[in-house]
C-alpha positions in Angstrom: 48.2 -30.7 -18.7 44.5 -31.0 -19.4 42.7 -27.6 -19.8 39.8 -27.1 -17.4 36.4 -26.1 -18.9 35.5 -22.6 -17.7 32.6 -22.5 -15.3 30.5 -20.2 -17.5 30.9 -22.5 -20.5 29.9 -25.5 -18.4 26.9 -23.6 -17.0 25.9 -22.5 -20.5 26.1 -26.1 -21.8 24.2 -27.5 -18.9 21.5 -24.9 -19.3 21.2 -25.7 -23.0 20.9 -29.4 -22.3 18.3 -28.7 -19.5 16.1 -26.7 -21.8 16.5 -29.3 -24.5 15.3 -32.0 -22.1 12.3 -29.8 -21.0 11.4 -29.2 -24.7 11.7 -32.9 -25.5 9.0 -33.8 -22.9 6.6 -30.8 -23.3 3.5 -32.4 -21.7 5.3 -33.9 -18.8 7.3 -30.6 -18.2 4.1 -28.6 -18.4 2.3 -30.7 -15.8 5.3 -30.6 -13.5 5.8 -26.8 -13.7 2.1 -26.2 -13.1 2.5 -26.5 -9.4 5.3 -24.0 -9.4 3.2 -21.7 -11.6 0.2 -21.8 -9.2 2.4 -21.2 -6.1 4.2 -18.2 -7.7 1.0 -16.9 -9.2 -0.8 -16.8 -5.8 2.1 -14.9 -4.2 2.6 -12.4 -7.0 -1.2 -11.8 -7.5 -1.9 -11.2 -3.9 1.2 -9.0 -3.3 0.4 -7.0 -6.5 -3.2 -6.4 -5.3 -2.0 -5.4 -1.9 0.6 -3.1 -3.4 -2.1 -1.4 -5.4 -4.2 -0.9 -2.3 -1.2 0.3 -0.3 -0.1 2.8 -2.9 -3.7 4.1 -3.1 -4.0 4.3 0.7 -0.6 6.1 0.9 -1.8 8.6 -1.6 -5.0 9.2 0.4 -3.1 9.4 3.7 -0.8 11.9 2.1 -3.6 14.4 2.0 -1.8 15.8 5.0 1.4 17.6 4.1 4.7 15.8 4.5 5.5 18.1 7.5 2.0 18.0 9.0 0.6 15.9 11.8 -2.9 15.5 13.3 -4.1 15.3 16.9 -7.4 13.8 17.7 -9.4 12.6 20.6 -9.9 9.2 18.9 -7.4 7.1 17.0 -7.3 8.2 13.4 -7.6 4.7 11.7 -8.7 1.3 12.9 -6.7 -1.2 10.8 -6.5 -3.7 13.7 -9.9 -3.0 15.4 -10.6 -1.6 18.9 -11.9 -3.5 21.9 -14.9 -2.4 23.9 -12.5 -1.5 26.8 -10.5 0.8 24.5 -13.7 2.4 23.2 -14.8 3.2 26.8 -11.3 4.6 27.5 -11.3 6.9 24.5 -14.8 8.0 25.2 -13.8 9.2 28.7 -11.3 11.6 27.1 -12.1 15.3 27.1 -13.0 16.9 23.8 -10.4 19.0 22.0 -12.0 22.4 21.8 -11.5 25.5 19.6 -10.5 27.4 22.8 -7.7 24.8 23.5 -6.5 25.1 19.9 -6.3 28.9 20.1 -4.4 28.7 23.4 -2.0 26.2 22.0 -1.4 28.5 19.0 -0.2 31.2 21.4 2.2 28.8 23.2 3.9 27.1 20.2 7.2 28.5 18.9 8.2 25.9 16.2 5.0 25.6 14.2 4.4 27.0 10.7 0.6 26.9 10.9 -2.1 25.4 13.1 -5.6 24.5 12.0 -8.8 23.0 13.4 -11.3 20.9 11.5 -14.3 18.7 11.9 -16.7 16.9 9.6 -20.4 17.7 9.8 -22.3 15.5 7.3 -22.7 14.4 3.7 -25.6 15.8 1.8 -26.8 17.7 -1.2 -25.9 21.3 -2.3 -28.4 23.4 -4.3 -27.7 26.3 -6.6 -29.7 28.3 -9.1 -28.3 26.0 -11.8 -28.7 22.5 -10.3 -28.7 20.3 -7.2 -25.8 17.9 -6.4 -26.0 14.3 -5.5 -26.4 13.7 -1.7 -22.8 12.7 -1.3 -21.1 16.1 -0.8 -18.9 16.2 2.4 -19.2 19.3 4.6 -16.1 20.2 6.5 -15.6 22.9 9.2 -12.1 24.4 9.0 -9.9 27.3 10.1 -7.4 29.1 7.8 -4.5 26.9 9.1 -6.1 23.8 7.7 -5.4 24.8 4.1 -1.6 24.4 4.2 -1.9 21.3 6.4 -4.1 19.6 3.7 -2.1 20.9 0.8 -5.3 22.7 -0.4 -4.3 25.2 -3.0 -6.7 28.0 -4.0 -7.3 27.9 -7.8 -9.8 30.8 -7.8 -10.9 33.3 -5.2 -9.5 33.1 -1.7 -9.2 30.8 1.3 -10.9 31.3 4.7 -9.6 34.1 6.8 -9.5 34.4 10.6 -12.2 37.1 10.4 -14.5 34.5 8.7 -14.0 32.2 11.6 -14.3 34.8 14.3 -17.5 36.2 12.9 -18.9 32.8 11.9 -19.6 34.2 8.4 -21.8 32.3 5.9 -19.1 31.8 3.4 -17.6 28.6 1.8 -14.8 27.2 -0.3 -15.6 24.5 -2.9 -13.6 21.5 -4.0 -12.9 21.6 -7.7 -15.2 18.7 -8.7 -18.1 20.1 -6.8 -17.6 23.6 -8.2 -17.7 22.4 -11.8 -20.7 20.2 -11.1 -23.0 22.8 -9.5 -21.7 25.8 -11.4 -21.2 24.2 -14.9 -21.3 27.4 -17.0 -20.1 30.2 -14.8 -17.4 31.1 -12.2 -18.6 30.2 -8.7 -16.9 33.1 -7.0 -19.5 35.4 -5.5 -22.4 33.0 -6.3 -24.7 31.7 -3.6 -25.6 28.2 -2.8 -28.0 26.5 -0.2 -27.1 23.9 2.4 -30.1 22.7 4.2 -32.1 25.7 3.1 -29.4 28.2 4.4 -27.6 30.5 1.9 -23.8 30.7 1.7 -21.5 32.8 -0.5 -18.8 31.1 -2.4 -15.4 32.8 -1.8 -13.0 30.3 -3.3 -12.4 27.1 -5.4 -9.6 24.7 -4.7 -7.3 23.2 -7.4 -8.3 19.6 -8.4 -6.8 16.6 -6.6 -8.5 13.8 -8.7 -10.0 10.6 -7.5 -9.0 7.7 -5.3 -10.6 4.3 -4.4 -13.3 5.1 -7.0 -14.3 8.3 -5.1 -13.9 12.0 -5.9 -11.5 13.8 -3.6 -12.8 17.2 -4.9 -16.5 16.6 -4.0 -16.5 18.6 -0.7 -17.3 22.0 0.7 -15.4 23.9 3.4 -17.0 26.5 5.7 -15.7 28.3 8.9 -15.7 25.8 11.7 -17.6 28.2 13.9 -20.3 28.7 11.3 -20.8 24.9 11.1 -20.9 24.4 14.8 -23.4 27.2 15.2 -25.6 25.7 12.5 -25.2 22.0 13.0 -24.4 21.8 16.7 -21.3 20.6 18.4 -20.0 23.2 20.9 -20.8 21.0 23.8 -20.2 17.5 22.4 -18.0 17.7 19.3 -14.2 17.1 19.5 -12.1 18.9 16.9 -9.1 17.6 15.0 -5.9 19.7 15.4 -3.6 20.1 12.4 -0.1 21.3 13.0 2.5 22.0 10.2 6.2 22.3 10.8 8.5 24.6 8.8 10.4 21.5 7.5 10.7 17.8 8.1 13.8 18.2 10.3 11.9 20.2 12.9 8.9 17.8 12.9 10.0 15.6 15.8 10.8 18.6 18.0 7.5 20.2 17.1 5.5 17.0 18.0 7.2 17.0 21.4 6.4 20.7 21.9 2.8 20.2 21.0 2.5 17.1 23.2 3.9 18.9 26.2 1.8 22.0 25.7 -1.4 20.1 25.1 -0.9 17.9 28.2 -0.6 21.1 30.3 -3.7 22.6 28.7 -5.7 19.4 29.2 -4.3 19.0 32.7 -3.0 15.5 32.1 -1.1 14.4 35.3 2.6 13.5 35.1 3.1 9.8 34.4 -0.3 9.4 32.9 -0.8 8.5 29.2 -1.7 11.2 26.7 -5.5 11.6 26.4 -5.2 12.4 22.7 -3.7 10.7 19.6 -0.9 12.1 17.4 -0.6 10.7 13.9 1.2 11.7 10.7 1.5 10.3 7.2 4.5 8.2 8.2 2.8 6.7 11.3 -0.5 6.0 9.4 1.3 4.3 6.5 3.4 2.3 9.0 0.3 1.2 10.8 -1.2 0.0 7.5 2.0 -1.9 6.7 1.9 -3.6 10.1 -1.7 -4.5 9.5 -1.0 -6.1 6.1 2.2 -7.8 7.3 0.3 -10.7 8.8 -1.7 -11.1 5.6 1.5 -11.2 3.6 3.0 -13.8 5.9 -0.2 -15.9 5.7 -0.2 -15.8 1.9 3.5 -16.7 1.8 2.9 -19.7 4.0 0.0 -21.0 1.9 1.9 -20.4 -1.3 4.9 -22.2 0.1 2.8 -25.3 0.7 1.9 -25.2 -3.0 5.6 -24.8 -3.9 6.5 -27.7 -1.5 4.1 -29.9 -3.4 5.5 -28.7 -6.7 9.0 -29.4 -5.4 8.1 -33.0 -4.6 6.6 -33.4 -8.1 9.8 -32.0 -9.6 11.9 -34.5 -7.6 9.7 -37.3 -8.8 10.0 -36.3 -12.5 13.7 -35.8 -12.2 14.1 -39.3 -10.8 12.2 -40.6 -13.8 14.4 -38.5 -16.0 17.5 -40.0 -14.5 16.2 -43.5 -15.1 15.3 -42.7 -18.7 18.7 -41.2 -19.4 20.9 -43.7 -17.6 22.7 -44.7 -20.8 23.3 -41.0 -21.7 24.8 -40.5 -18.3 27.1 -43.6 -18.8 28.3 -42.2 -22.2 29.0 -38.8 -20.7 31.0 -40.4 -17.8 32.9 -42.6 -20.3 34.1 -39.6 -22.4 35.4 -37.8 -19.3 32.5 -36.1 -17.5 33.0 -35.9 -13.7 30.4 -36.4 -11.0 30.1 -32.7 -10.5 29.4 -32.2 -14.2 26.5 -34.7 -14.0 25.2 -33.1 -10.8 25.3 -29.6 -12.2 23.5 -30.7 -15.3 20.5 -32.2 -13.4 20.4 -29.4 -10.8 20.3 -26.8 -13.5 17.5 -28.8 -15.3 15.4 -28.8 -12.1 16.1 -25.0 -11.5 15.2 -24.3 -15.2 12.0 -26.2 -14.8 11.1 -24.2 -11.7 12.1 -20.9 -13.3 10.0 -21.4 -16.4 7.0 -22.1 -14.2 7.9 -19.2 -11.9 8.2 -16.8 -14.9 4.8 -17.7 -16.2 3.4 -17.4 -12.7 4.9 -13.9 -12.3 3.3 -12.7 -15.6 -0.1 -14.1 -14.7 0.2 -12.9 -11.1 1.0 -9.3 -12.2 -2.0 -9.3 -14.6 -4.3 -10.9 -12.0 -3.3 -8.5 -9.2 -3.7 -5.4 -11.4 -7.3 -6.4 -12.2 -8.0 -4.6 -8.9 -6.2 -1.5 -10.2 -8.3 -1.7 -13.4 -11.6 -2.0 -11.5 -10.7 0.8 -9.1 -9.3 3.0 -11.9 -5.8 3.1 -10.2 -2.3 3.1 -11.7 -1.0 -0.5 -12.3 1.7 -1.7 -10.0 4.7 -4.1 -10.7 6.1 -5.4 -7.4 9.7 -5.8 -8.4 10.8 -6.9 -5.0 8.3 -9.7 -4.8 9.1 -10.8 -8.4 12.7 -11.2 -7.3 11.7 -13.0 -4.2 9.3 -15.3 -6.1 12.0 -16.2 -8.7 14.6 -16.7 -5.9 12.2 -19.1 -4.2 11.8 -21.0 -7.5 15.6 -21.4 -7.7 15.7 -22.6 -4.1 13.0 -25.2 -4.7 14.8 -26.4 -7.8 18.1 -26.7 -6.0 16.6 -28.4 -2.9 14.4 -30.9 -4.8 16.8 -31.4 -7.7 19.9 -32.3 -5.6 18.9 -35.8 -4.7 18.1 -36.9 -8.3 21.3 -35.1 -9.4 23.3 -36.9 -6.7 21.8 -40.3 -7.8 22.6 -39.6 -11.5 26.2 -38.6 -10.6 26.7 -41.8 -8.6 25.5 -44.2 -11.2 28.1 -46.8 -12.1 29.4 -45.9 -15.6 29.8 -49.5 -16.7 26.3 -50.5 -15.6 24.9 -47.3 -17.2 26.4 -48.2 -20.6 24.8 -51.6 -20.4 21.4 -50.1 -19.5 18.7 -50.5 -22.2 
């Protein structure tokens, strides 16, 4: 009884012959795999760049604690744009006021902390040492905002309820701002000027670093009441509400408790939509992913067209290869090779050709996509899932477009093949 060749041995031998055939026609193989290279490069480069942006945006959105959510009058982000009708609808909503937030704080039973915040302006800060650039962000906050934002005091203290109730002229500095305007001394107890008004520094936050080329520590925090007295807003400004849960397990229940209590406070009729927006890290990140999903689909379709053209080129070159190697096929058939052995040989050769082009495209795609990370001074990203998808597509293209040439090679007449010159 004739011993069967093990499948792995047959695959190994077919791969060795395929790589030998590719190496024997270097220029032709290079031109053929160029189409695959371009298709895979475009997919991997775009997906890598988008993954860099997504990772950075997720880090920025995660400025809220993992158990914190925000409530606003307006939607928090606008990835998909807002129509004029929606703008009018949002504009008709009542403002979220400090009084409502304080009433809500008395009603909630599941929350760990509640904070209120708003942004006043970006400008310059003056001290007796130096004046900052006019890019410092000024926030109005309450004590509950600190745990919600993961703000940790590095020196001094955070805001107190007494600071808010008395609208004191005190402030807490981001680490980057503190080291900039107080380069050679501790800021605690020092005075600074904002718009010509003096404030006393009571605390400095621990550093958070930079993102999207900007400094996350270049800001100043004052009591929200102080800011609203000085810069206006009691009648027209809507505050943001920050609510932290004790743990992630209680987050959904707390959101429902807040939604119900806030609807009662704002007198929203039963059956009507909420007149406020609730967002958390997870919802914002999911919104960003939904926004980029169509972009990813579009890039995949365009790249698939390039791979389709490359596949047609591979089929053409494989048909030429079958013609050139007709006598070799006849000899293999004469010494016992079956049709499936011939088919396997040529299919593996087509797949190998695609995979070589795909591997080169993956390398250049990762390098190209991470140029964005280099420019924006962000950590590089390697999209392992898309690398696997890209190489799997290459194998699929090789199998689909290599099957007909392989079938043609396997069905050549052995006698006529031996006579071929």
